[in-house]
One Martini backbone bead per residue (centre of mass of N, CA, C, O) as a GRO file, in nm:
protein
  362
    1UNK     BB    1   0.054   0.064  -0.018
    2UNK     BB    2   0.207   0.258   0.145
    3UNK     BB    3   0.217   0.578   0.193
    4UNK     BB    4   0.051   0.838   0.260
    5UNK     BB    5  -0.083   1.120   0.136
    6UNK     BB    6   0.000   1.451   0.179
    7UNK     BB    7  -0.228   1.705   0.293
    8UNK     BB    8  -0.291   2.041   0.183
    9UNK     BB    9  -0.501   2.307   0.292
   10UNK     BB   10  -0.677   2.567   0.111
   11UNK     BB   11  -0.930   2.646   0.284
   12UNK     BB   12  -1.188   2.677   0.569
   13UNK     BB   13  -1.468   2.635   0.494
   14UNK     BB   14  -1.756   2.463   0.477
   15UNK     BB   15  -1.639   2.223   0.288
   16UNK     BB   16  -1.410   2.107   0.465
   17UNK     BB   17  -1.563   1.899   0.640
   18UNK     BB   18  -1.616   1.691   0.416
   19UNK     BB   19  -1.320   1.640   0.341
   20UNK     BB   20  -1.212   1.567   0.621
   21UNK     BB   21  -1.382   1.310   0.663
   22UNK     BB   22  -1.271   1.157   0.420
   23UNK     BB   23  -0.967   1.164   0.475
   24UNK     BB   24  -0.976   1.020   0.754
   25UNK     BB   25  -1.097   0.731   0.616
   26UNK     BB   26  -0.854   0.728   0.414
   27UNK     BB   27  -0.556   0.552   0.381
   28UNK     BB   28  -0.421   0.733   0.133
   29UNK     BB   29  -0.468   0.975   0.339
   30UNK     BB   30  -0.317   1.285   0.490
   31UNK     BB   31  -0.375   1.525   0.718
   32UNK     BB   32  -0.135   1.794   0.777
   33UNK     BB   33  -0.237   2.084   0.659
   34UNK     BB   34  -0.342   2.435   0.699
   35UNK     BB   35  -0.495   2.724   0.524
   36UNK     BB   36  -0.584   3.073   0.605
   37UNK     BB   37  -0.670   3.398   0.632
   38UNK     BB   38  -0.824   3.272   0.883
   39UNK     BB   39  -0.679   3.139   1.154
   40UNK     BB   40  -0.922   3.075   1.336
   41UNK     BB   41  -1.075   2.906   1.131
   42UNK     BB   42  -0.852   2.693   1.099
   43UNK     BB   43  -0.845   2.599   1.395
   44UNK     BB   44  -1.142   2.508   1.403
   45UNK     BB   45  -1.137   2.303   1.168
   46UNK     BB   46  -0.895   2.115   1.319
   47UNK     BB   47  -1.004   2.016   1.594
   48UNK     BB   48  -1.081   1.708   1.499
   49UNK     BB   49  -0.748   1.711   1.412
   50UNK     BB   50  -0.497   1.602   1.554
   51UNK     BB   51  -0.181   1.743   1.437
   52UNK     BB   52  -0.280   1.963   1.263
   53UNK     BB   53  -0.154   2.222   1.090
   54UNK     BB   54  -0.115   2.581   1.104
   55UNK     BB   55  -0.064   2.779   0.814
   56UNK     BB   56   0.058   2.946   0.582
   57UNK     BB   57   0.064   2.951   0.252
   58UNK     BB   58   0.370   2.964   0.221
   59UNK     BB   59   0.438   2.734   0.418
   60UNK     BB   60   0.280   2.511   0.276
   61UNK     BB   61   0.427   2.527   0.000
   62UNK     BB   62   0.723   2.476   0.146
   63UNK     BB   63   0.641   2.205   0.250
   64UNK     BB   64   0.786   1.888   0.204
   65UNK     BB   65   0.543   1.702   0.303
   66UNK     BB   66   0.369   1.805   0.077
   67UNK     BB   67   0.203   1.657  -0.204
   68UNK     BB   68  -0.094   1.791  -0.185
   69UNK     BB   69  -0.323   2.041  -0.291
   70UNK     BB   70  -0.621   2.158  -0.141
   71UNK     BB   71  -0.853   2.369  -0.315
   72UNK     BB   72  -1.093   2.577  -0.109
   73UNK     BB   73  -1.140   2.825  -0.243
   74UNK     BB   74  -1.245   3.065  -0.416
   75UNK     BB   75  -1.281   3.084  -0.749
   76UNK     BB   76  -1.100   3.345  -0.789
   77UNK     BB   77  -0.844   3.170  -0.641
   78UNK     BB   78  -0.775   2.903  -0.784
   79UNK     BB   79  -0.540   2.974  -0.978
   80UNK     BB   80  -0.342   3.101  -0.781
   81UNK     BB   81  -0.309   2.852  -0.595
   82UNK     BB   82  -0.235   2.644  -0.808
   83UNK     BB   83   0.026   2.790  -0.906
   84UNK     BB   84   0.174   2.770  -0.639
   85UNK     BB   85   0.179   2.462  -0.619
   86UNK     BB   86   0.324   2.409  -0.885
   87UNK     BB   87   0.581   2.578  -0.819
   88UNK     BB   88   0.628   2.367  -0.568
   89UNK     BB   89   0.575   2.065  -0.691
   90UNK     BB   90   0.260   2.015  -0.663
   91UNK     BB   91  -0.014   1.877  -0.642
   92UNK     BB   92  -0.364   1.948  -0.751
   93UNK     BB   93  -0.691   2.005  -0.590
   94UNK     BB   94  -1.007   2.128  -0.692
   95UNK     BB   95  -1.256   2.296  -0.652
   96UNK     BB   96  -1.524   2.399  -0.802
   97UNK     BB   97  -1.377   2.535  -1.031
   98UNK     BB   98  -1.072   2.548  -1.168
   99UNK     BB   99  -1.173   2.836  -1.263
  100UNK     BB  100  -1.319   3.139  -1.345
  101UNK     BB  101  -1.181   3.064  -1.628
  102UNK     BB  102  -1.044   2.932  -1.914
  103UNK     BB  103  -0.784   3.093  -1.922
  104UNK     BB  104  -0.685   3.018  -1.634
  105UNK     BB  105  -0.708   2.711  -1.668
  106UNK     BB  106  -0.491   2.690  -1.891
  107UNK     BB  107  -0.258   2.789  -1.718
  108UNK     BB  108  -0.260   2.555  -1.520
  109UNK     BB  109  -0.211   2.322  -1.725
  110UNK     BB  110   0.057   2.426  -1.837
  111UNK     BB  111   0.215   2.438  -1.572
  112UNK     BB  112   0.183   2.138  -1.501
  113UNK     BB  113   0.321   2.023  -1.750
  114UNK     BB  114   0.596   2.166  -1.706
  115UNK     BB  115   0.624   2.041  -1.397
  116UNK     BB  116   0.501   1.742  -1.366
  117UNK     BB  117   0.207   1.772  -1.258
  118UNK     BB  118  -0.110   1.726  -1.106
  119UNK     BB  119  -0.464   1.762  -1.194
  120UNK     BB  120  -0.758   1.819  -1.003
  121UNK     BB  121  -1.134   1.802  -0.997
  122UNK     BB  122  -1.423   1.900  -0.931
  123UNK     BB  123  -1.645   1.669  -0.950
  124UNK     BB  124  -1.674   1.335  -0.767
  125UNK     BB  125  -1.968   1.216  -0.775
  126UNK     BB  126  -1.927   1.035  -1.043
  127UNK     BB  127  -1.769   0.799  -0.866
  128UNK     BB  128  -2.011   0.685  -0.774
  129UNK     BB  129  -2.275   0.451  -0.788
  130UNK     BB  130  -2.472   0.607  -0.961
  131UNK     BB  131  -2.322   0.695  -1.227
  132UNK     BB  132  -2.161   0.424  -1.265
  133UNK     BB  133  -2.402   0.237  -1.306
  134UNK     BB  134  -2.504   0.386  -1.557
  135UNK     BB  135  -2.248   0.356  -1.725
  136UNK     BB  136  -2.247   0.043  -1.731
  137UNK     BB  137  -2.516   0.013  -1.876
  138UNK     BB  138  -2.417   0.146  -2.133
  139UNK     BB  139  -2.160  -0.034  -2.183
  140UNK     BB  140  -2.353  -0.304  -2.181
  141UNK     BB  141  -2.616  -0.225  -2.371
  142UNK     BB  142  -2.908  -0.175  -2.231
  143UNK     BB  143  -2.986   0.088  -2.447
  144UNK     BB  144  -2.793   0.100  -2.651
  145UNK     BB  145  -2.768   0.355  -2.846
  146UNK     BB  146  -2.703   0.664  -2.767
  147UNK     BB  147  -2.909   0.978  -2.836
  148UNK     BB  148  -3.003   1.100  -2.546
  149UNK     BB  149  -3.044   1.380  -2.307
  150UNK     BB  150  -3.140   1.493  -1.976
  151UNK     BB  151  -3.105   1.807  -1.777
  152UNK     BB  152  -3.234   1.913  -1.445
  153UNK     BB  153  -3.239   2.244  -1.277
  154UNK     BB  154  -3.496   2.358  -1.036
  155UNK     BB  155  -3.520   2.674  -0.875
  156UNK     BB  156  -3.591   2.977  -0.690
  157UNK     BB  157  -3.326   3.019  -0.530
  158UNK     BB  158  -3.070   3.090  -0.292
  159UNK     BB  159  -3.227   3.318  -0.127
  160UNK     BB  160  -3.412   3.110   0.036
  161UNK     BB  161  -3.136   3.004   0.224
  162UNK     BB  162  -2.915   3.212   0.182
  163UNK     BB  163  -2.766   3.474   0.365
  164UNK     BB  164  -2.532   3.519   0.110
  165UNK     BB  165  -2.628   3.536  -0.235
  166UNK     BB  166  -2.476   3.741  -0.423
  167UNK     BB  167  -2.287   3.563  -0.602
  168UNK     BB  168  -2.520   3.416  -0.772
  169UNK     BB  169  -2.582   3.732  -0.914
  170UNK     BB  170  -2.296   3.738  -1.030
  171UNK     BB  171  -2.027   3.722  -1.187
  172UNK     BB  172  -1.983   3.360  -1.185
  173UNK     BB  173  -2.269   3.289  -1.156
  174UNK     BB  174  -2.537   3.098  -1.142
  175UNK     BB  175  -2.675   2.800  -1.238
  176UNK     BB  176  -2.456   2.699  -1.431
  177UNK     BB  177  -2.185   2.759  -1.265
  178UNK     BB  178  -2.283   2.618  -1.004
  179UNK     BB  179  -2.432   2.329  -1.122
  180UNK     BB  180  -2.318   2.235  -1.401
  181UNK     BB  181  -2.070   2.053  -1.329
  182UNK     BB  182  -2.238   1.807  -1.242
  183UNK     BB  183  -2.400   1.757  -1.506
  184UNK     BB  184  -2.174   1.767  -1.724
  185UNK     BB  185  -1.987   1.554  -1.604
  186UNK     BB  186  -2.196   1.330  -1.624
  187UNK     BB  187  -2.248   1.343  -1.932
  188UNK     BB  188  -1.950   1.279  -2.007
  189UNK     BB  189  -1.932   1.010  -1.857
  190UNK     BB  190  -2.169   0.881  -2.030
  191UNK     BB  191  -2.108   1.030  -2.350
  192UNK     BB  192  -1.888   1.233  -2.361
  193UNK     BB  193  -1.774   1.471  -2.535
  194UNK     BB  194  -1.795   1.803  -2.663
  195UNK     BB  195  -1.846   2.003  -2.973
  196UNK     BB  196  -2.139   2.152  -2.941
  197UNK     BB  197  -2.337   2.458  -2.885
  198UNK     BB  198  -2.664   2.562  -2.776
  199UNK     BB  199  -2.868   2.862  -2.678
  200UNK     BB  200  -3.051   3.004  -2.391
  201UNK     BB  201  -3.126   3.319  -2.205
  202UNK     BB  202  -3.234   3.458  -1.877
  203UNK     BB  203  -3.447   3.683  -1.680
  204UNK     BB  204  -3.703   3.782  -1.449
  205UNK     BB  205  -3.515   3.975  -1.264
  206UNK     BB  206  -3.316   4.244  -1.096
  207UNK     BB  207  -3.420   4.127  -0.817
  208UNK     BB  208  -3.359   4.007  -0.482
  209UNK     BB  209  -3.484   3.837  -0.183
  210UNK     BB  210  -3.394   3.775   0.123
  211UNK     BB  211  -3.521   3.488   0.334
  212UNK     BB  212  -3.265   3.476   0.535
  213UNK     BB  213  -3.145   3.591   0.809
  214UNK     BB  214  -3.013   3.907   0.887
  215UNK     BB  215  -3.099   3.996   0.566
  216UNK     BB  216  -3.385   3.987   0.568
  217UNK     BB  217  -3.536   4.171   0.292
  218UNK     BB  218  -3.301   4.214   0.116
  219UNK     BB  219  -3.181   4.358  -0.168
  220UNK     BB  220  -3.048   4.220  -0.475
  221UNK     BB  221  -2.868   4.211  -0.751
  222UNK     BB  222  -2.914   4.117  -1.103
  223UNK     BB  223  -2.643   4.030  -1.358
  224UNK     BB  224  -2.759   3.747  -1.453
  225UNK     BB  225  -2.849   3.450  -1.565
  226UNK     BB  226  -3.135   3.241  -1.439
  227UNK     BB  227  -3.186   3.103  -1.733
  228UNK     BB  228  -3.062   2.796  -1.881
  229UNK     BB  229  -3.050   2.668  -2.219
  230UNK     BB  230  -2.947   2.357  -2.397
  231UNK     BB  231  -2.733   2.197  -2.647
  232UNK     BB  232  -2.535   1.903  -2.649
  233UNK     BB  233  -2.285   1.789  -2.865
  234UNK     BB  234  -2.157   1.489  -2.907
  235UNK     BB  235  -1.912   1.296  -3.048
  236UNK     BB  236  -2.116   1.042  -3.061
  237UNK     BB  237  -2.411   1.209  -3.137
  238UNK     BB  238  -2.528   1.286  -2.892
  239UNK     BB  239  -2.797   1.467  -2.715
  240UNK     BB  240  -2.812   1.735  -2.472
  241UNK     BB  241  -3.056   1.864  -2.250
  242UNK     BB  242  -3.032   2.178  -2.076
  243UNK     BB  243  -3.149   2.285  -1.738
  244UNK     BB  244  -3.081   2.601  -1.567
  245UNK     BB  245  -3.254   2.721  -1.263
  246UNK     BB  246  -3.388   3.022  -1.064
  247UNK     BB  247  -3.722   3.027  -1.189
  248UNK     BB  248  -3.841   2.782  -1.018
  249UNK     BB  249  -4.021   2.619  -0.780
  250UNK     BB  250  -4.038   2.333  -0.937
  251UNK     BB  251  -3.983   1.968  -1.006
  252UNK     BB  252  -4.039   1.636  -1.172
  253UNK     BB  253  -3.790   1.610  -1.309
  254UNK     BB  254  -3.535   1.451  -1.386
  255UNK     BB  255  -3.213   1.502  -1.356
  256UNK     BB  256  -3.139   1.234  -1.538
  257UNK     BB  257  -3.158   1.123  -1.882
  258UNK     BB  258  -3.110   0.827  -2.089
  259UNK     BB  259  -3.135   0.761  -2.445
  260UNK     BB  260  -3.201   0.475  -2.638
  261UNK     BB  261  -3.287   0.241  -2.877
  262UNK     BB  262  -3.365   0.020  -2.616
  263UNK     BB  263  -3.359   0.255  -2.385
  264UNK     BB  264  -3.384   0.387  -2.043
  265UNK     BB  265  -3.235   0.622  -1.806
  266UNK     BB  266  -3.233   0.689  -1.457
  267UNK     BB  267  -3.044   0.939  -1.298
  268UNK     BB  268  -2.902   1.056  -1.040
  269UNK     BB  269  -2.797   1.296  -0.855
  270UNK     BB  270  -2.490   1.464  -0.930
  271UNK     BB  271  -2.463   1.576  -0.617
  272UNK     BB  272  -2.444   1.269  -0.571
  273UNK     BB  273  -2.314   0.938  -0.516
  274UNK     BB  274  -2.605   0.827  -0.510
  275UNK     BB  275  -2.873   0.622  -0.620
  276UNK     BB  276  -3.115   0.541  -0.827
  277UNK     BB  277  -3.130   0.314  -1.104
  278UNK     BB  278  -3.330   0.327  -1.401
  279UNK     BB  279  -3.502   0.091  -1.624
  280UNK     BB  280  -3.627   0.115  -1.970
  281UNK     BB  281  -3.770  -0.085  -2.201
  282UNK     BB  282  -3.919  -0.097  -2.501
  283UNK     BB  283  -4.068  -0.391  -2.441
  284UNK     BB  284  -4.180  -0.283  -2.140
  285UNK     BB  285  -4.226   0.024  -2.014
  286UNK     BB  286  -4.085  -0.017  -1.733
  287UNK     BB  287  -3.956   0.058  -1.424
  288UNK     BB  288  -3.630  -0.060  -1.315
  289UNK     BB  289  -3.405  -0.149  -1.094
  290UNK     BB  290  -3.063  -0.134  -1.047
  291UNK     BB  291  -2.794  -0.269  -0.947
  292UNK     BB  292  -2.519  -0.226  -0.793
  293UNK     BB  293  -2.201  -0.215  -1.018
  294UNK     BB  294  -2.052   0.070  -0.958
  295UNK     BB  295  -1.812   0.226  -0.783
  296UNK     BB  296  -1.781   0.410  -0.498
  297UNK     BB  297  -1.826   0.326  -0.181
  298UNK     BB  298  -1.910   0.552   0.039
  299UNK     BB  299  -1.878   0.830  -0.075
  300UNK     BB  300  -1.692   1.142  -0.069
  301UNK     BB  301  -1.559   1.435  -0.048
  302UNK     BB  302  -1.233   1.329  -0.194
  303UNK     BB  303  -1.222   1.076  -0.381
  304UNK     BB  304  -1.072   1.224  -0.613
  305UNK     BB  305  -0.808   1.258  -0.458
  306UNK     BB  306  -0.755   0.956  -0.417
  307UNK     BB  307  -0.754   0.889  -0.718
  308UNK     BB  308  -0.513   1.062  -0.789
  309UNK     BB  309  -0.308   0.924  -0.592
  310UNK     BB  310  -0.362   0.632  -0.750
  311UNK     BB  311  -0.258   0.736  -1.012
  312UNK     BB  312  -0.065   0.678  -1.250
  313UNK     BB  313   0.183   0.783  -1.413
  314UNK     BB  314   0.056   0.940  -1.712
  315UNK     BB  315  -0.239   0.950  -1.597
  316UNK     BB  316  -0.554   1.050  -1.598
  317UNK     BB  317  -0.764   1.143  -1.391
  318UNK     BB  318  -1.094   1.119  -1.350
  319UNK     BB  319  -1.071   1.403  -1.182
  320UNK     BB  320  -0.954   1.602  -1.406
  321UNK     BB  321  -0.833   1.886  -1.562
  322UNK     BB  322  -0.931   1.833  -1.853
  323UNK     BB  323  -1.227   1.794  -1.783
  324UNK     BB  324  -1.270   2.065  -1.630
  325UNK     BB  325  -1.207   2.243  -1.873
  326UNK     BB  326  -1.427   2.139  -2.062
  327UNK     BB  327  -1.665   2.217  -1.880
  328UNK     BB  328  -1.604   2.521  -1.874
  329UNK     BB  329  -1.627   2.561  -2.181
  330UNK     BB  330  -1.916   2.473  -2.212
  331UNK     BB  331  -2.040   2.698  -2.037
  332UNK     BB  332  -1.926   2.944  -2.187
  333UNK     BB  333  -2.041   2.860  -2.468
  334UNK     BB  334  -2.338   2.863  -2.389
  335UNK     BB  335  -2.352   3.166  -2.320
  336UNK     BB  336  -2.255   3.260  -2.594
  337UNK     BB  337  -2.485   3.131  -2.759
  338UNK     BB  338  -2.719   3.279  -2.616
  339UNK     BB  339  -2.617   3.577  -2.702
  340UNK     BB  340  -2.572   3.511  -3.027
  341UNK     BB  341  -2.754   3.274  -3.168
  342UNK     BB  342  -2.523   3.054  -3.192
  343UNK     BB  343  -2.318   2.816  -3.268
  344UNK     BB  344  -2.063   2.657  -3.057
  345UNK     BB  345  -1.751   2.552  -3.076
  346UNK     BB  346  -1.519   2.352  -2.947
  347UNK     BB  347  -1.163   2.353  -2.855
  348UNK     BB  348  -1.205   2.118  -2.669
  349UNK     BB  349  -1.116   1.807  -2.502
  350UNK     BB  350  -1.174   1.461  -2.390
  351UNK     BB  351  -1.165   1.194  -2.210
  352UNK     BB  352  -1.335   0.942  -2.113
  353UNK     BB  353  -1.356   0.838  -1.824
  354UNK     BB  354  -1.280   0.597  -1.637
  355UNK     BB  355  -1.403   0.347  -1.489
  356UNK     BB  356  -1.561   0.221  -1.187
  357UNK     BB  357  -1.529  -0.019  -0.995
  358UNK     BB  358  -1.651  -0.204  -0.752
  359UNK     BB  359  -1.557  -0.019  -0.451
  360UNK     BB  360  -1.401   0.103  -0.207
  361UNK     BB  361  -1.320   0.383  -0.070
  362UNK     BB  362  -0.968   0.383  -0.084
   0.00000   0.00000   0.00000
């Protein structure tokens, strides 16, 4: 098995707790040090993990014990922190997205290639038994040749529950950039890379009212599209219809469905690691659950980091930087297509990530 990979975390916000719990239970990873601009927040975050050091960002990057930097900063800082880790000769794994824009994401990938280090990126939910069982069903031919998919995320907006939702309605936010990585990563895992996108987008209103917390009743401006829909044309020939919205009260639409010549699959929420996979065959027309057959069991946020650590040198991790860059370009291109009214071809591509056989996480 060898020694565990030493992990240094930059950014100790809310999501840190989920990663910390996963790292603690996976034998291939060891939480070694953390850094945050707020040292008190960092100290509080590692209270459940005795022996984990609190360092400055510069100290963490210079620490020879750290093998991989887990980048949990805000999206605007993702590229800056990733480049610091790469310059220090360390692998880096980012919370989604890889960077605030594709230009910065490309800089990260070029720097990593030059330095000979690896880049990974969330979401890693697609490595769980939900999406992976659906992927195995497709690979095993249970629905025949895939021809189409639908992906739907419809909510009334994060101001309904988030006490400080301003970011979601400013440039870099919105339903597509916030939740799109989960859905698009899942679609690429199931159907392969995207070649072209078309789309439309809009917003219902220019202000939102915070519904909870100390700022309840305060109005915030909306400067981005809050309803985005589009079609992703995959290199395989399949077409995915995507709807990402903060403008609907609710929906009964499945999170993801994949349709083939011989059947259809209902795929669980790509923001979760598990969930039921349902199959309907053309000659039966009734939905039946499929047994769990692939993916990391009992996975949590951070299993993609463990997968990166276990990936042999020279091979792209399943939750790798090339995939994350392609997902980011798909989203930016979809918004560009929506505003221009034209189809936009993708300049990037990626390999369909390798499947995960049914196995314990870590």
